N, CA, C and O atoms as CSV, one atom per row, in Angstrom:
chain,resi,resn,atom,element,x,y,z
A,1,MET,N,N,-25.683,-70.406,87.049
A,1,MET,CA,C,-26.182,-69.091,87.414
A,1,MET,C,C,-25.731,-68.780,88.835
A,1,MET,O,O,-25.505,-69.690,89.633
A,2,LYS,N,N,-25.602,-67.509,89.145
A,2,LYS,CA,C,-25.202,-67.078,90.488
A,2,LYS,C,C,-26.418,-66.572,91.241
A,2,LYS,O,O,-27.237,-65.824,90.708
A,3,VAL,N,N,-26.519,-67.006,92.516
A,3,VAL,CA,C,-27.616,-66.620,93.395
A,3,VAL,C,C,-27.009,-66.219,94.731
A,3,VAL,O,O,-26.096,-66.882,95.224
A,4,GLU,N,N,-27.509,-65.140,95.317
A,4,GLU,CA,C,-27.051,-64.721,96.643
A,4,GLU,C,C,-27.956,-65.352,97.694
A,4,GLU,O,O,-29.181,-65.289,97.591
A,5,VAL,N,N,-27.341,-65.961,98.707
A,5,VAL,CA,C,-28.085,-66.588,99.791
A,5,VAL,C,C,-27.719,-65.869,101.083
A,5,VAL,O,O,-26.543,-65.728,101.419
A,6,ARG,N,N,-28.747,-65.415,101.804
A,6,ARG,CA,C,-28.557,-64.717,103.079
A,6,ARG,C,C,-29.197,-65.541,104.181
A,6,ARG,O,O,-30.366,-65.916,104.092
A,7,LEU,N,N,-28.417,-65.822,105.225
A,7,LEU,CA,C,-28.906,-66.592,106.371
A,7,LEU,C,C,-29.011,-65.668,107.577
A,7,LEU,O,O,-28.186,-64.773,107.758
A,8,PHE,N,N,-30.029,-65.890,108.398
A,8,PHE,CA,C,-30.275,-65.031,109.546
A,8,PHE,C,C,-30.344,-65.838,110.840
A,8,PHE,O,O,-30.631,-67.035,110.839
A,9,ALA,N,N,-30.069,-65.135,111.950
A,9,ALA,CA,C,-30.177,-65.676,113.311
A,9,ALA,C,C,-29.383,-66.980,113.447
A,9,ALA,O,O,-28.210,-67.032,113.079
A,10,THR,N,N,-30.008,-68.015,113.966
A,10,THR,CA,C,-29.290,-69.263,114.253
A,10,THR,C,C,-28.795,-69.964,112.992
A,10,THR,O,O,-27.904,-70.809,113.083
A,11,PHE,N,N,-29.331,-69.650,111.841
A,11,PHE,CA,C,-28.840,-70.270,110.603
A,11,PHE,C,C,-27.409,-69.840,110.286
A,11,PHE,O,O,-26.738,-70.481,109.477
A,12,ARG,N,N,-26.938,-68.770,110.908
A,12,ARG,CA,C,-25.574,-68.294,110.673
A,12,ARG,C,C,-24.532,-69.098,111.440
A,12,ARG,O,O,-23.345,-69.022,111.125
A,13,GLU,N,N,-24.947,-69.857,112.428
A,13,GLU,CA,C,-24.002,-70.610,113.257
A,13,GLU,C,C,-23.289,-71.661,112.420
A,13,GLU,O,O,-23.908,-72.600,111.920
A,14,GLY,N,N,-21.967,-71.488,112.272
A,14,GLY,CA,C,-21.167,-72.414,111.495
A,14,GLY,C,C,-21.285,-72.233,109.993
A,14,GLY,O,O,-20.777,-73.052,109.227
A,15,ARG,N,N,-21.952,-71.165,109.565
A,15,ARG,CA,C,-22.135,-70.894,108.140
A,15,ARG,C,C,-21.847,-69.416,107.881
A,15,ARG,O,O,-21.858,-68.599,108.801
A,16,GLU,N,N,-21.592,-69.092,106.630
A,16,GLU,CA,C,-21.457,-67.692,106.233
A,16,GLU,C,C,-22.831,-67.034,106.270
A,16,GLU,O,O,-23.827,-67.664,105.916
A,17,LYS,N,N,-22.894,-65.768,106.697
A,17,LYS,CA,C,-24.200,-65.101,106.736
A,17,LYS,C,C,-24.688,-64.708,105.345
A,17,LYS,O,O,-25.890,-64.586,105.110
A,18,LYS,N,N,-23.741,-64.511,104.424
A,18,LYS,CA,C,-24.103,-64.164,103.054
A,18,LYS,C,C,-23.112,-64.847,102.129
A,18,LYS,O,O,-21.901,-64.786,102.342
A,19,GLN,N,N,-23.639,-65.497,101.101
A,19,GLN,CA,C,-22.748,-66.172,100.158
A,19,GLN,C,C,-23.342,-66.153,98.757
A,19,GLN,O,O,-24.558,-66.100,98.571
A,20,ILE,N,N,-22.459,-66.199,97.797
A,20,ILE,CA,C,-22.868,-66.300,96.397
A,20,ILE,C,C,-22.697,-67.762,96.007
A,20,ILE,O,O,-21.616,-68.332,96.153
A,21,MET,N,N,-23.774,-68.360,95.509
A,21,MET,CA,C,-23.736,-69.758,95.088
A,21,MET,C,C,-23.844,-69.845,93.573
A,21,MET,O,O,-24.588,-69.099,92.937
A,22,GLU,N,N,-23.092,-70.760,93.026
A,22,GLU,CA,C,-23.174,-71.077,91.601
A,22,GLU,C,C,-24.069,-72.302,91.487
A,22,GLU,O,O,-23.703,-73.386,91.942
A,23,LEU,N,N,-25.240,-72.135,90.882
A,23,LEU,CA,C,-26.223,-73.211,90.766
A,23,LEU,C,C,-26.520,-73.518,89.312
A,23,LEU,O,O,-26.289,-72.694,88.427
A,24,GLU,N,N,-27.031,-74.711,89.079
A,24,GLU,CA,C,-27.432,-75.089,87.730
A,24,GLU,C,C,-28.761,-74.421,87.390
A,24,GLU,O,O,-29.544,-74.092,88.282
A,25,ASP,N,N,-29.006,-74.225,86.114
A,25,ASP,CA,C,-30.285,-73.683,85.669
A,25,ASP,C,C,-31.413,-74.571,86.180
A,25,ASP,O,O,-31.232,-75.777,86.350
A,26,ASN,N,N,-32.558,-73.982,86.422
A,26,ASN,CA,C,-33.747,-74.679,86.937
A,26,ASN,C,C,-33.606,-75.136,88.384
A,26,ASN,O,O,-34.390,-75.969,88.839
A,27,SER,N,N,-32.624,-74.611,89.118
A,27,SER,CA,C,-32.512,-74.910,90.544
A,27,SER,C,C,-33.629,-74.204,91.295
A,27,SER,O,O,-34.188,-73.218,90.814
A,28,THR,N,N,-33.950,-74.717,92.483
A,28,THR,CA,C,-35.005,-74.139,93.316
A,28,THR,C,C,-34.448,-73.790,94.687
A,28,THR,O,O,-33.289,-74.071,94.992
A,29,ILE,N,N,-35.284,-73.177,95.502
A,29,ILE,CA,C,-34.883,-72.880,96.877
A,29,ILE,C,C,-34.591,-74.176,97.620
A,29,ILE,O,O,-33.713,-74.197,98.483
A,30,LEU,N,N,-35.297,-75.252,97.311
A,30,LEU,CA,C,-35.020,-76.553,97.936
A,30,LEU,C,C,-33.579,-76.988,97.689
A,30,LEU,O,O,-32.951,-77.573,98.571
A,31,ASP,N,N,-33.056,-76.711,96.513
A,31,ASP,CA,C,-31.664,-77.044,96.209
A,31,ASP,C,C,-30.714,-76.245,97.103
A,31,ASP,O,O,-29.707,-76.771,97.577
A,32,VAL,N,N,-31.041,-74.984,97.325
A,32,VAL,CA,C,-30.230,-74.153,98.220
A,32,VAL,C,C,-30.256,-74.740,99.633
A,32,VAL,O,O,-29.216,-74.845,100.283
A,33,LEU,N,N,-31.440,-75.120,100.105
A,33,LEU,CA,C,-31.550,-75.713,101.442
A,33,LEU,C,C,-30.689,-76.967,101.566
A,33,LEU,O,O,-30.063,-77.190,102.602
A,34,ASP,N,N,-30.657,-77.777,100.526
A,34,ASP,CA,C,-29.806,-78.974,100.537
A,34,ASP,C,C,-28.340,-78.598,100.674
A,34,ASP,O,O,-27.607,-79.222,101.442
A,35,ILE,N,N,-27.915,-77.604,99.949
A,35,ILE,CA,C,-26.508,-77.193,99.964
A,35,ILE,C,C,-26.101,-76.671,101.341
A,35,ILE,O,O,-25.021,-77.005,101.830
A,36,VAL,N,N,-26.941,-75.865,101.966
A,36,VAL,CA,C,-26.588,-75.288,103.271
A,36,VAL,C,C,-26.976,-76.211,104.436
A,36,VAL,O,O,-26.758,-75.885,105.603
A,37,LYS,N,N,-27.549,-77.356,104.097
A,37,LYS,CA,C,-27.915,-78.375,105.085
A,37,LYS,C,C,-28.899,-77.858,106.135
A,37,LYS,O,O,-28.683,-77.997,107.339
A,38,ILE,N,N,-29.985,-77.259,105.644
A,38,ILE,CA,C,-31.083,-76.803,106.495
A,38,ILE,C,C,-32.345,-77.513,106.030
A,38,ILE,O,O,-32.682,-77.475,104.847
A,39,ASP,N,N,-33.048,-78.162,106.962
A,39,ASP,CA,C,-34.308,-78.822,106.619
A,39,ASP,C,C,-35.386,-77.773,106.379
A,39,ASP,O,O,-35.451,-76.759,107.074
A,40,GLU,N,N,-36.222,-78.030,105.394
A,40,GLU,CA,C,-37.294,-77.081,105.058
A,40,GLU,C,C,-38.174,-76.790,106.272
A,40,GLU,O,O,-38.638,-75.663,106.440
A,41,GLU,N,N,-38.410,-77.795,107.123
A,41,GLU,CA,C,-39.264,-77.622,108.301
A,41,GLU,C,C,-38.664,-76.649,109.326
A,41,GLU,O,O,-39.382,-76.128,110.180
A,42,GLU,N,N,-37.361,-76.408,109.241
A,42,GLU,CA,C,-36.690,-75.487,110.168
A,42,GLU,C,C,-36.849,-74.025,109.757
A,42,GLU,O,O,-36.548,-73.128,110.544
A,43,VAL,N,N,-37.317,-73.776,108.540
A,43,VAL,CA,C,-37.382,-72.415,108.008
A,43,VAL,C,C,-38.757,-71.812,108.281
A,43,VAL,O,O,-39.781,-72.363,107.879
A,44,ALA,N,N,-38.764,-70.662,108.977
A,44,ALA,CA,C,-40.027,-69.974,109.266
A,44,ALA,C,C,-40.401,-69.019,108.138
A,44,ALA,O,O,-41.569,-68.918,107.763
A,45,ILE,N,N,-39.403,-68.319,107.600
A,45,ILE,CA,C,-39.634,-67.367,106.511
A,45,ILE,C,C,-38.615,-67.633,105.415
A,45,ILE,O,O,-37.415,-67.725,105.676
A,46,MET,N,N,-39.100,-67.753,104.195
A,46,MET,CA,C,-38.277,-68.058,103.039
A,46,MET,C,C,-38.587,-67.017,101.968
A,46,MET,O,O,-39.626,-67.083,101.312
A,47,LEU,N,N,-37.685,-66.061,101.796
A,47,LEU,CA,C,-37.922,-64.976,100.850
A,47,LEU,C,C,-37.114,-65.175,99.573
A,47,LEU,O,O,-35.948,-65.567,99.613
A,48,LEU,N,N,-37.750,-64.899,98.451
A,48,LEU,CA,C,-37.068,-64.859,97.163
A,48,LEU,C,C,-37.237,-63.440,96.645
A,48,LEU,O,O,-38.338,-63.023,96.285
A,49,ASN,N,N,-36.132,-62.706,96.611
A,49,ASN,CA,C,-36.160,-61.288,96.216
A,49,ASN,C,C,-37.148,-60.499,97.060
A,49,ASN,O,O,-37.854,-59.625,96.557
A,50,GLY,N,N,-37.191,-60.821,98.364
A,50,GLY,CA,C,-38.026,-60.094,99.310
A,50,GLY,C,C,-39.473,-60.535,99.382
A,50,GLY,O,O,-40.261,-59.929,100.107
A,51,ILE,N,N,-39.848,-61.582,98.644
A,51,ILE,CA,C,-41.237,-62.039,98.614
A,51,ILE,C,C,-41.323,-63.450,99.182
A,51,ILE,O,O,-40.630,-64.355,98.718
A,52,ASP,N,N,-42.181,-63.636,100.193
A,52,ASP,CA,C,-42.372,-64.941,100.818
A,52,ASP,C,C,-43.135,-65.862,99.872
A,52,ASP,O,O,-43.956,-65.417,99.071
A,53,GLY,N,N,-42.846,-67.147,99.985
A,53,GLY,CA,C,-43.550,-68.111,99.141
A,53,GLY,C,C,-42.990,-69.505,99.324
A,53,GLY,O,O,-42.190,-69.740,100.231
A,54,PRO,N,N,-43.404,-70.443,98.466
A,54,PRO,CA,C,-43.011,-71.842,98.615
A,54,PRO,C,C,-41.549,-72.103,98.239
A,54,PRO,O,O,-40.905,-71.300,97.563
A,55,SER,N,N,-41.056,-73.244,98.697
A,55,SER,CA,C,-39.653,-73.597,98.492
A,55,SER,C,C,-39.360,-74.154,97.111
A,55,SER,O,O,-38.194,-74.312,96.749
A,56,ASP,N,N,-40.388,-74.455,96.334
A,56,ASP,CA,C,-40.149,-75.051,95.022
A,56,ASP,C,C,-40.069,-74.006,93.899
A,56,ASP,O,O,-40.108,-74.349,92.717
A,57,ARG,N,N,-39.959,-72.731,94.284
A,57,ARG,CA,C,-39.842,-71.679,93.267
A,57,ARG,C,C,-38.513,-71.782,92.531
A,57,ARG,O,O,-37.468,-71.979,93.151
A,58,ALA,N,N,-38.554,-71.648,91.220
A,58,ALA,CA,C,-37.345,-71.699,90.403
A,58,ALA,C,C,-36.539,-70.415,90.590
A,58,ALA,O,O,-37.097,-69.328,90.734
A,59,LEU,N,N,-35.229,-70.564,90.585
A,59,LEU,CA,C,-34.330,-69.433,90.751
A,59,LEU,C,C,-33.797,-68.972,89.403
A,59,LEU,O,O,-33.690,-69.745,88.451
A,60,LYS,N,N,-33.462,-67.668,89.355
A,60,LYS,CA,C,-32.885,-67.071,88.153
A,60,LYS,C,C,-31.591,-66.365,88.527
A,60,LYS,O,O,-31.328,-66.113,89.703
A,61,GLU,N,N,-30.804,-66.054,87.542
A,61,GLU,CA,C,-29.543,-65.342,87.737
A,61,GLU,C,C,-29.758,-64.104,88.610
A,61,GLU,O,O,-30.688,-63.329,88.386
A,62,ASN,N,N,-28.888,-63.928,89.607
A,62,ASN,CA,C,-28.870,-62.772,90.514
A,62,ASN,C,C,-30.042,-62.704,91.486
A,62,ASN,O,O,-30.255,-61.662,92.105
A,63,ASP,N,N,-30.811,-63.785,91.639
A,63,ASP,CA,C,-31.852,-63.805,92.669
A,63,ASP,C,C,-31.212,-63.749,94.048
A,63,ASP,O,O,-30.044,-64.098,94.219
A,64,VAL,N,N,-31.996,-63.303,95.031
A,64,VAL,CA,C,-31.552,-63.270,96.423
A,64,VAL,C,C,-32.521,-64.114,97.244
A,64,VAL,O,O,-33.723,-63.852,97.270
A,65,VAL,N,N,-31.978,-65.133,97.916
A,65,VAL,CA,C,-32.760,-66.003,98.791
A,65,VAL,C,C,-32.395,-65.662,100.226
A,65,VAL,O,O,-31.217,-65.664,100.584
A,66,SER,N,N,-33.400,-65.367,101.055
A,66,SER,CA,C,-33.191,-65.058,102.469
A,66,SER,C,C,-33.926,-66.090,103.296
A,66,SER,O,O,-35.106,-66.353,103.063
A,67,LEU,N,N,-33.223,-66.687,104.279
A,67,LEU,CA,C,-33.795,-67.750,105.102
A,67,LEU,C,C,-33.745,-67.355,106.566
A,67,LEU,O,O,-32.695,-66.974,107.084
A,68,PHE,N,N,-34.911,-67.452,107.239
A,68,PHE,CA,C,-35.051,-67.078,108.639
A,68,PHE,C,C,-35.602,-68.261,109.441
A,68,PHE,O,O,-36.573,-68.890,109.021
A,69,PRO,N,N,-34.990,-68.570,110.592
A,69,PRO,CA,C,-35.558,-69.593,111.465
A,69,PRO,C,C,-36.685,-68.977,112.290
A,69,PRO,O,O,-36.853,-67.758,112.298
A,70,PRO,N,N,-37.467,-69.822,112.990
A,70,PRO,CA,C,-38.460,-69.247,113.914
A,70,PRO,C,C,-37.725,-68.423,114.971
A,70,PRO,O,O,-36.639,-68.796,115.415
A,71,VAL,N,N,-38.319,-67.314,115.363
A,71,VAL,CA,C,-37.700,-66.439,116.359
A,71,VAL,C,C,-38.648,-66.325,117.545
A,71,VAL,O,O,-39.832,-66.023,117.393
A,72,GLY,N,N,-38.102,-66.572,118.721
A,72,GLY,CA,C,-38.918,-66.447,119.940
A,72,GLY,C,C,-38.555,-65.190,120.680
A,72,GLY,O,O,-37.585,-64.510,120.347
A,73,GLY,N,N,-39.318,-64.897,121.660
A,73,GLY,CA,C,-39.034,-63.716,122.466
A,73,GLY,C,C,-40.298,-63.164,123.060
A,73,GLY,O,O,-41.394,-63.681,122.844
A,74,GLY,N,N,-40.127,-62.125,123.798
A,74,GLY,CA,C,-41.317,-61.581,124.401
A,74,GLY,C,C,-41.139,-60.188,124.884
A,74,GLY,O,O,-42.075,-59.597,125.422
């Protein structure tokens, strides 16, 4: 199945900001994190089709996963 993965802020360093991944059926967001080499603890916001939730959610064809690191500022 094909899934779109969008990376934001520092997650883009050395990686594509948007990519289409070919994954096996029953893959989860954790599988995506493994592929892009980002530890789950580094992710502040993890969206699946615009909805925040846990990393063990199963993915379906044409899903969009968006990953955001913690953002500081003032």
